[in-house]
C-alpha positions in Angstrom: 25.0 -81.9 -13.3 23.8 -79.0 -11.1 22.8 -76.8 -14.0 20.6 -79.5 -15.5 19.0 -80.1 -12.1 18.3 -76.4 -11.7 16.9 -76.0 -15.2 14.6 -78.9 -14.6 13.5 -77.6 -11.1 13.0 -74.0 -12.3 10.8 -75.3 -15.1 8.7 -77.3 -12.7 6.0 -76.3 -10.3 8.0 -77.4 -7.3 6.9 -75.6 -4.1 10.4 -75.1 -2.7 13.7 -74.7 -4.5 16.9 -74.0 -2.7 20.7 -74.3 -3.2 23.1 -74.9 -0.4 25.8 -72.3 -1.2 27.5 -69.3 0.2 26.0 -65.9 -0.4 28.7 -65.1 -3.0 28.3 -68.4 -4.8 24.5 -68.1 -4.7 24.6 -64.6 -6.3 27.0 -65.8 -9.0 24.7 -68.8 -9.7 21.6 -66.6 -10.0 23.5 -64.3 -12.5 24.6 -67.4 -14.5 21.0 -68.7 -14.6 19.7 -65.3 -15.6 22.3 -65.3 -18.5 20.9 -68.6 -19.5 17.5 -67.0 -20.0 15.6 -67.7 -16.8 13.3 -64.8 -15.9 13.5 -62.8 -12.7 10.1 -64.4 -11.7 11.6 -67.9 -12.0 14.8 -67.0 -10.2 12.8 -65.4 -7.3 11.6 -69.0 -6.5 15.2 -70.2 -5.9 16.4 -69.6 -2.3 20.1 -69.3 -2.0 21.7 -69.6 0.4 19.2 -72.2 1.6 17.6 -72.0 5.1 16.7 -69.5 7.8 19.2 -67.7 9.9 18.9 -69.7 13.1 22.5 -69.0 14.2 23.5 -72.6 13.8 26.5 -73.7 11.8 26.7 -77.4 12.4 25.4 -79.9 9.8 22.4 -80.6 12.0 21.8 -76.9 12.5 22.0 -76.2 8.8 19.6 -79.1 8.1 17.2 -77.7 10.7 17.4 -74.2 9.1 16.6 -75.6 5.7 13.7 -77.8 6.9 12.3 -74.7 8.8 12.4 -72.6 5.6 11.0 -75.4 3.5 8.1 -75.9 6.0 7.3 -72.2 6.0 7.4 -72.0 2.2 5.2 -75.0 1.7 2.7 -73.6 4.2 2.7 -70.2 2.6 4.3 -68.5 5.6 7.1 -66.0 5.8 8.9 -67.3 8.8 8.5 -64.0 10.6 8.8 -64.5 14.4 5.4 -64.4 16.2 6.4 -61.4 18.3 7.3 -59.4 15.2 4.1 -60.6 13.4 2.0 -59.4 16.3 3.7 -56.0 16.1 3.1 -55.7 12.4 -0.6 -56.6 12.7 -1.3 -53.8 15.1 
């Protein structure tokens, strides 16, 4: 059951939590979980929709976008493009 899995994950110290969903369904899910008593802090850990916007809509592209986001999150990165990061650091 998805709600059981999310309750367990949100109560854990997992480094990356994501739900593959549309933006609309993701927002509804976050409201539902908030109604169940999860804090804003806990829900901020949950990424939905999952993945980075790479402009890819094939199954392989979606997988790549999720793996990219997961890699960035687990390495404490923001996934900001290098060129943008260089401009911000100036």
